[in-house]
DSSP file (Angstrom, degrees, kcal/mol; ACC not computed):
  #  RESIDUE AA STRUCTURE BP1 BP2  ACC     N-H-->O    O-->H-N    N-H-->O    O-->H-N    TCO  KAPPA ALPHA  PHI   PSI    X-CA   Y-CA   Z-CA
    1    1 A M              0   0    0      0, 0.0     2,-0.0     0, 0.0     0, 0.0   0.000 360.0 360.0 360.0 141.0  -18.5  -15.5   17.7
    2    2 A A        -     0   0    0      1,-0.1     2,-0.2     2,-0.1     0, 0.0  -0.298 360.0-109.9 -62.0 142.7  -15.0  -15.1   16.6
    3    3 A Q     >  -     0   0    0      1,-0.1     4,-1.9     4,-0.0     3,-0.4  -0.497  25.1-114.6 -70.5 147.4  -13.6  -11.6   16.1
    4    4 A R  H  > S+     0   0    0      1,-0.3     4,-3.2     2,-0.2     5,-0.2   0.875 115.8  54.6 -47.9 -46.7  -12.9  -10.4   12.6
    5    5 A A  H  > S+     0   0    0      1,-0.2     4,-2.4     2,-0.2    -1,-0.3   0.926 108.3  49.1 -58.1 -46.9   -9.2  -10.2   13.3
    6    6 A E  H  > S+     0   0    0     -3,-0.4     4,-0.6     2,-0.2    -1,-0.2   0.826 112.2  46.4 -65.7 -27.9   -9.1  -13.8   14.5
    7    7 A I  H >X S+     0   0    0     -4,-1.9     3,-1.1     2,-0.2     4,-0.8   0.943 109.4  55.1 -73.5 -49.4  -10.9  -15.1   11.5
    8    8 A T  H >< S+     0   0    0     -4,-3.2     3,-0.9     1,-0.3    -2,-0.2   0.864 104.2  56.0 -53.8 -38.5   -8.7  -13.0    9.1
    9    9 A A  H 3< S+     0   0    0     -4,-2.4    -1,-0.3     1,-0.3    -2,-0.2   0.781 106.7  48.4 -69.0 -22.7   -5.6  -14.6   10.6
   10   10 A R  H << S+     0   0    0     -3,-1.1    -1,-0.3    -4,-0.6    -2,-0.2   0.624  89.1 104.5 -92.1 -12.9   -6.8  -18.1    9.8
   11   11 A L    <<  -     0   0    0     -3,-0.9     3,-0.1    -4,-0.8    -3,-0.0  -0.451  61.3-150.7 -68.0 136.9   -7.7  -17.2    6.2
   12   12 A P  S    S+     0   0    0      0, 0.0     2,-0.4     0, 0.0    -1,-0.1   0.807  84.4  29.3 -78.2 -28.2   -5.3  -18.5    3.5
   13   13 A V        -     0   0    0     -5,-0.0     2,-0.5     0, 0.0     0, 0.0  -0.990  64.9-164.1-139.0 133.1   -6.1  -15.7    1.2
   14   14 A V        +     0   0    0     -2,-0.4     3,-0.1     1,-0.1    42,-0.1  -0.957   8.5 177.0-115.0 121.9   -7.1  -12.2    1.9
   15   15 A F        +     0   0    0     -2,-0.5    41,-2.1     1,-0.2    42,-0.3   0.737  66.2  29.9 -93.4 -26.0   -8.6  -10.2   -1.1
   16   16 A G  E     -A   55   0A   0     39,-0.2     2,-0.3    40,-0.1    39,-0.2  -0.975  59.9-164.0-143.4 151.7   -9.5   -6.9    0.6
   17   17 A L  E     -A   54   0A   0     37,-1.8    37,-3.1    -2,-0.3     2,-0.0  -0.950  22.8-119.0-132.1 149.6   -8.3   -4.7    3.6
   18   18 A G     >  -     0   0    0     -2,-0.3     4,-3.1    35,-0.2     5,-0.3  -0.158  44.0 -89.7 -74.5 176.5   -9.8   -2.0    5.4
   19   19 A R  H  > S+     0   0    0     33,-0.4     4,-2.2     1,-0.2     5,-0.1   0.925 126.6  41.8 -64.4 -43.8   -8.3    1.5    5.6
   20   20 A N  H  > S+     0   0    0      2,-0.2     4,-2.0     1,-0.2    -1,-0.2   0.885 117.9  47.8 -80.1 -31.9   -6.0    0.9    8.7
   21   21 A E  H  > S+     0   0    0      2,-0.2     4,-2.6     1,-0.2    -2,-0.2   0.916 113.2  46.8 -66.1 -40.2   -5.0   -2.7    7.4
   22   22 A A  H  X S+     0   0    0     -4,-3.1     4,-1.1     2,-0.2    -2,-0.2   0.916 112.9  50.1 -69.5 -36.9   -4.2   -1.4    3.9
   23   23 A A  H ><>S+     0   0    0     -4,-2.2     5,-2.3    -5,-0.3     3,-0.8   0.941 113.4  45.6 -63.6 -42.7   -2.2    1.6    5.5
   24   24 A A  H ><5S+     0   0    0     -4,-2.0     3,-0.7     1,-0.2    -1,-0.2   0.850 106.6  62.8 -69.1 -38.6   -0.2   -1.0    7.7
   25   25 A A  H 3<5S+     0   0    0     -4,-2.6    -1,-0.2     1,-0.3    -2,-0.2   0.766 110.9  35.8 -57.3 -30.1    0.3   -3.3    4.6
   26   26 A I  T <<5S-     0   0    0     -4,-1.1    -1,-0.3    -3,-0.8    -2,-0.2   0.375 120.6-106.4-109.3   4.5    2.3   -0.7    2.9
   27   27 A G  T < 5S+     0   0    0     -3,-0.7     2,-0.3    -4,-0.5    -3,-0.2   0.800  78.5 102.9  88.9  33.8    4.0    0.7    6.0
   28   28 A V  S   <S-     0   0    0     -5,-2.3    -1,-0.3    -6,-0.1    -2,-0.2  -0.860  71.4 -89.3-137.6 172.6    2.4    4.0    6.7
   29   29 A S     >  -     0   0    0     -2,-0.3     4,-1.6     1,-0.1     5,-0.1  -0.325  38.7-112.5 -77.2 162.9   -0.1    5.7    8.9
   30   30 A A  H  > S+     0   0    0      2,-0.2     4,-2.4     1,-0.2     5,-0.2   0.888 118.8  52.0 -67.7 -44.9   -3.8    5.8    8.0
   31   31 A P  H  > S+     0   0    0      0, 0.0     4,-2.0     0, 0.0    -1,-0.2   0.927 111.5  47.0 -65.9 -32.5   -3.7    9.6    7.6
   32   32 A T  H  > S+     0   0    0      2,-0.2     4,-1.9     1,-0.2    -2,-0.2   0.825 110.9  52.4 -69.4 -30.5   -0.7    9.2    5.2
   33   33 A F  H  X S+     0   0    0     -4,-1.6     4,-1.3     2,-0.2    -1,-0.2   0.822 105.0  53.6 -75.1 -33.8   -2.4    6.5    3.4
   34   34 A D  H  X S+     0   0    0     -4,-2.4     4,-2.5     2,-0.2     3,-0.3   0.922 108.8  51.5 -60.1 -47.6   -5.5    8.7    2.9
   35   35 A T  H  X S+     0   0    0     -4,-2.0     4,-2.4     1,-0.2    -2,-0.2   0.935 108.3  50.5 -53.6 -51.5   -3.1   11.4    1.4
   36   36 A L  H  <>S+     0   0    0     -4,-1.9     5,-2.8     1,-0.2     6,-2.2   0.761 111.7  47.5 -67.7 -25.3   -1.7    8.9   -1.0
   37   37 A V  H ><5S+     0   0    0     -4,-1.3     3,-1.3    -3,-0.3    -1,-0.2   0.917 112.0  50.8 -71.6 -46.8   -5.3    7.8   -2.1
   38   38 A Q  H 3<5S+     0   0    0     -4,-2.5    -2,-0.2     1,-0.3    -3,-0.2   0.876 110.9  47.4 -66.4 -40.4   -6.3   11.5   -2.5
   39   39 A K  T 3<5S-     0   0    0     -4,-2.4    -1,-0.3    -5,-0.2    -2,-0.2   0.492 117.0-115.2 -82.3   0.3   -3.1   12.2   -4.7
   40   40 A G  T < 5S+     0   0    0     -3,-1.3    -3,-0.2    -5,-0.2    -2,-0.1   0.755  86.8 118.6  78.5  18.8   -3.9    8.9   -6.8
   41   41 A M  S   <S+     0   0    0     -5,-2.8    -4,-0.2    -6,-0.2    24,-0.1   0.722  77.5  37.5 -94.0 -16.4   -0.7    7.2   -5.6
   42   42 A M  S    S-     0   0    0     -6,-2.2    -2,-0.1    -8,-0.1    17,-0.1  -0.875 101.6 -96.3-118.5 159.2   -2.9    4.4   -4.0
   43   43 A P        -     0   0    0      0, 0.0    -3,-0.1     0, 0.0    -1,-0.1  -0.086  35.8-110.0 -62.1 162.3   -5.9    3.0   -5.4
   44   44 A K        -     0   0    0      1,-0.1     2,-0.1    -4,-0.1    -6,-0.0  -0.573  44.4-101.4 -84.4 163.3   -9.4    4.2   -4.4
   45   45 A P        -     0   0    0      0, 0.0     2,-0.3     0, 0.0     9,-0.3  -0.392  22.8-123.2 -80.2 160.0  -11.5    1.6   -2.3
   46   46 A H  E     -B   53   0B   0      7,-3.4     7,-3.0    -2,-0.1     2,-0.5  -0.749  30.4-124.2 -87.4 153.7  -14.2   -0.6   -3.4
   47   47 A L  E     -B   52   0B   0     -2,-0.3     2,-0.6     5,-0.2     5,-0.2  -0.884  26.1-178.4-107.7 125.6  -17.5   -0.2   -1.6
   48   48 A I  E >  S-B   51   0B   0      3,-2.8     3,-1.9    -2,-0.5     2,-0.4  -0.875  82.1 -53.0-114.8  95.3  -19.5   -2.9    0.2
   49   49 A G  T 3  S-     0   0    0     -2,-0.6     0, 0.0     1,-0.3     0, 0.0  -0.605 121.7 -28.0  61.3-123.3  -22.6   -0.7    1.3
   50   50 A T  T 3  S+     0   0    0     -2,-0.4     2,-0.3    -3,-0.1    -1,-0.3   0.424 115.1 110.6 -99.3   7.0  -20.7    2.0    3.0
   51   51 A R  E <   -B   48   0B   0     -3,-1.9    -3,-2.8     1,-0.0     2,-0.6  -0.614  61.1-141.9 -81.5 132.8  -17.6   -0.1    4.0
   52   52 A K  E     +B   47   0B   0     -2,-0.3     2,-0.4    -5,-0.2   -33,-0.4  -0.869  23.8 179.0-100.5 131.1  -14.5    0.9    2.1
   53   53 A I  E     -B   46   0B   0     -7,-3.0    -7,-3.4    -2,-0.6     2,-0.5  -0.978  17.3-145.2-127.5 137.3  -12.2   -2.1    1.2
   54   54 A W  E     -A   17   0A   0    -37,-3.1   -37,-1.8    -2,-0.4     2,-0.5  -0.875  20.6-122.7-101.0 132.9   -8.9   -2.0   -0.8
   55   55 A D  E  >  -A   16   0A   0     -2,-0.5     4,-2.4   -39,-0.2     3,-0.3  -0.639  12.6-143.4 -79.1 125.4   -8.0   -4.8   -3.1
   56   56 A V  H  > S+     0   0    0    -41,-2.1     4,-1.4    -2,-0.5    -1,-0.1   0.733  99.2  55.4 -68.0 -20.8   -4.8   -6.2   -2.0
   57   57 A D  H  > S+     0   0    0    -42,-0.3     4,-2.3     2,-0.2    -1,-0.2   0.896 110.5  46.2 -63.0 -45.5   -3.7   -6.8   -5.8
   58   58 A E  H  > S+     0   0    0     -3,-0.3     4,-2.0     1,-0.2    -2,-0.2   0.850 111.9  50.9 -73.8 -32.3   -4.3   -3.1   -6.5
   59   59 A L  H  X S+     0   0    0     -4,-2.4     4,-2.4     2,-0.2    -1,-0.2   0.866 110.5  49.5 -74.5 -27.0   -2.5   -2.0   -3.4
   60   60 A R  H  X S+     0   0    0     -4,-1.4     4,-2.1    -5,-0.2    -2,-0.2   0.907 110.7  47.6 -75.3 -37.8    0.5   -4.1   -4.3
   61   61 A A  H  X S+     0   0    0     -4,-2.3     4,-0.8     2,-0.2    -1,-0.2   0.846 113.1  49.7 -71.3 -29.2    0.7   -2.9   -7.8
   62   62 A A  H  X S+     0   0    0     -4,-2.0     4,-0.7     2,-0.2     3,-0.2   0.917 111.4  49.8 -58.9 -48.3    0.4    0.8   -6.5
   63   63 A F  H >< S+     0   0    0     -4,-2.4     3,-0.7     1,-0.2    -2,-0.2   0.865 109.5  50.8 -62.6 -37.3    3.1    0.1   -4.0
   64   64 A K  H 3< S+     0   0    0     -4,-2.1    -1,-0.2     1,-0.2    -2,-0.2   0.777 107.1  55.1 -72.7 -26.8    5.4   -1.3   -6.7
   65   65 A A  H 3< S+     0   0    0     -4,-0.8    -1,-0.2    -3,-0.2    -2,-0.2   0.601  83.7 105.7 -84.2  -9.8    4.8    1.7   -8.8
   66   66 A L  S << S-     0   0    0     -4,-0.7     2,-0.1    -3,-0.7    -3,-0.0  -0.334  84.4 -93.3 -63.3 150.0    5.9    4.2   -6.1
   67   67 A P        -     0   0    0      0, 0.0     2,-0.3     0, 0.0    -1,-0.1  -0.376  36.9-134.8 -61.8 148.0    9.3    5.6   -6.7
   68   68 A Q        -     0   0    0     -3,-0.1     2,-0.1    -2,-0.1    -4,-0.0  -0.818  21.5-106.8-107.3 144.1   12.4    4.1   -5.3
   69   69 A E        -     0   0    0     -2,-0.3     2,-0.4     1,-0.1    -1,-0.1  -0.357  40.7-140.8 -56.9 136.0   15.3    5.8   -3.6
   70   70 A Q        -     0   0    0     -2,-0.1     2,-0.2    -3,-0.0    -1,-0.1  -0.805   9.0-117.7-110.2 154.3   18.2    5.8   -5.9
   71   71 A E        -     0   0    0     -2,-0.4     2,-0.1     1,-0.1     3,-0.1  -0.550  44.6 -91.8 -78.8 154.2   21.8    5.2   -5.1
   72   72 A D        -     0   0    0     -2,-0.2    -1,-0.1     1,-0.1     2,-0.1  -0.375  48.5-114.4 -62.6 132.2   24.2    8.2   -5.8
   73   73 A E        -     0   0    0     -2,-0.1     2,-0.5     1,-0.1    -1,-0.1  -0.437  24.1-120.1 -69.7 142.7   25.6    7.7   -9.3
   74   74 A I        -     0   0    0     -2,-0.1     2,-1.6    -3,-0.1     3,-0.1  -0.718  21.4-128.5 -79.1 130.5   29.2    7.1   -9.5
   75   75 A D    >   +     0   0    0     -2,-0.5     3,-1.8     1,-0.2     4,-0.3  -0.611  28.8 179.3 -83.7  89.8   30.9    9.8  -11.6
   76   76 A T  T 3  S+     0   0    0     -2,-1.6     3,-0.3     1,-0.3    -1,-0.2   0.672  79.8  57.1 -73.9 -10.3   32.9    7.7  -14.1
   77   77 A W  T >  S+     0   0    0      1,-0.1     3,-1.1     2,-0.1    -1,-0.3   0.457  78.4  97.4 -96.5   3.8   34.3   10.9  -15.7
   78   78 A A  T <  S+     0   0    0     -3,-1.8    -1,-0.1     1,-0.3    -2,-0.1   0.848  84.9  46.5 -53.7 -40.7   35.8   12.2  -12.4
   79   79 A D  T 3  S+     0   0    0     -4,-0.3     2,-0.5    -3,-0.3    -1,-0.3   0.553  90.9  97.1 -86.3  -5.5   39.4   10.9  -13.1
   80   80 A V    <         0   0    0     -3,-1.1    -3,-0.0     1,-0.1     0, 0.0  -0.748 360.0 360.0 -90.7 126.3   39.4   12.2  -16.8
   81   81 A A              0   0    0     -2,-0.5    -1,-0.1     0, 0.0    -3,-0.0   0.381 360.0 360.0-100.7 360.0   41.2   15.6  -17.1
């Protein structure tokens, strides 16, 4: 029987991810992902029995809502005396 990772790699669309995959998808460690979920910065999982699965669309929306690093503002008034 094929392993889950082998099957997932062949799927054209993935709807849900486990904890480690969800964390990797947004570029953080699993413990950091847990903290983001606890703080409400990432969505809570859906449950299939006791298995926790994160919806990829919800993850994407939550990731897009995270603050972005801002460029230093240029002081346009610096040359005005």
